[in-house]
C-alpha positions as CSV (number, residue, x, y, z in Angstrom):
1,M,94.1,96.5,87.7
2,S,91.2,99.0,88.0
3,E,91.8,102.7,88.2
4,K,90.7,102.6,91.9
5,E,93.2,99.9,92.6
6,K,96.0,101.9,90.9
7,I,95.2,104.9,93.1
8,Y,95.0,102.9,96.3
9,S,98.2,101.0,95.6
10,Q,100.1,104.3,95.1
11,Q,99.0,105.8,98.4
12,P,101.7,106.2,101.1
13,A,101.4,104.7,104.6
14,R,98.9,106.5,106.8
15,R,97.8,106.6,110.4
16,I,94.3,105.2,110.7
17,S,91.6,104.2,113.1
18,I,89.4,101.2,112.6
19,I,85.7,101.9,112.4
20,G,82.4,100.2,111.6
21,L,83.3,96.6,112.2
22,K,80.9,94.0,113.6
23,A,83.9,92.9,115.7
24,Q,83.4,95.7,118.3
25,M,86.7,94.9,120.0
26,L,88.6,96.2,117.0
27,N,86.6,99.5,116.5
28,G,88.7,102.4,117.7
29,R,92.0,100.6,117.4
30,T,94.7,102.7,115.7
31,G,97.5,101.6,113.5
32,T,99.4,102.2,110.3
33,R,98.0,101.4,106.9
34,V,101.0,100.0,105.0
35,R,99.9,98.8,101.6
36,Y,96.9,97.9,99.4
37,L,96.4,94.3,98.6
38,T,95.8,93.5,94.9
39,E,95.7,89.7,95.0
40,G,94.9,86.8,97.3
41,H,92.3,86.5,100.0
42,G,92.9,90.1,101.1
43,K,92.3,91.6,97.7
44,G,90.7,95.0,97.9
45,R,91.8,95.6,101.5
46,F,94.6,97.4,103.1
47,R,97.2,95.7,105.3
48,V,97.3,97.4,108.7
49,L,99.8,97.1,111.5
50,L,97.8,97.8,114.7
51,D,99.2,99.7,117.7
52,G,99.6,97.9,121.0
53,K,100.7,94.5,122.2
54,H,97.3,92.8,122.4
55,E,96.1,90.6,119.6
56,P,95.5,91.0,116.8
57,T,98.6,93.1,116.0
58,E,97.8,93.2,112.2
59,G,95.1,92.6,109.8
60,N,93.5,93.3,106.4
61,F,90.7,95.9,106.4
62,W,88.4,97.4,103.7
63,P,88.9,101.1,103.0
64,K,85.4,101.8,104.3
65,N,86.4,100.5,107.7
66,M,89.3,103.0,108.2
67,L,89.4,106.6,109.2
68,V,92.6,108.3,108.0
69,L,93.6,110.3,111.0
70,D,95.6,113.1,109.4
71,E,92.8,113.7,106.9
72,A,90.2,113.6,109.6
73,V,92.0,116.5,111.4
74,S,92.1,118.5,108.2
75,C,88.4,118.0,107.6
76,F,87.6,118.9,111.2
77,Q,89.7,122.1,110.8
78,I,87.9,123.0,107.6
79,F,84.5,122.4,109.1
80,C,85.4,124.6,112.1
81,F,86.8,127.3,109.9
82,R,83.6,127.4,107.8
83,S,81.3,127.6,110.8
84,L,83.0,130.7,112.2
85,P,81.0,133.9,112.0
86,S,82.1,136.1,109.1
87,K,83.6,138.7,111.4
88,Y,86.4,136.2,112.4
89,L,87.3,135.4,108.8
């Protein structure tokens, strides 16, 4: 197992949004990233349980096709904080 795979496999479940897929109907869907797959046809992808009742309700997605929602909020807040004029800091 590579160092990257070790790091991915130790990460906790996270809320994510699907991005950048050719299958446009899946882009923007949200769900929970539950585990990193280290073998089989899904190797290198995360198992994701998608929100909602419409199909598909789960799938395996590459890390580059997922936006971690709680980290996205933190990055947004940092960006906004840094762009404030110095008199507000």
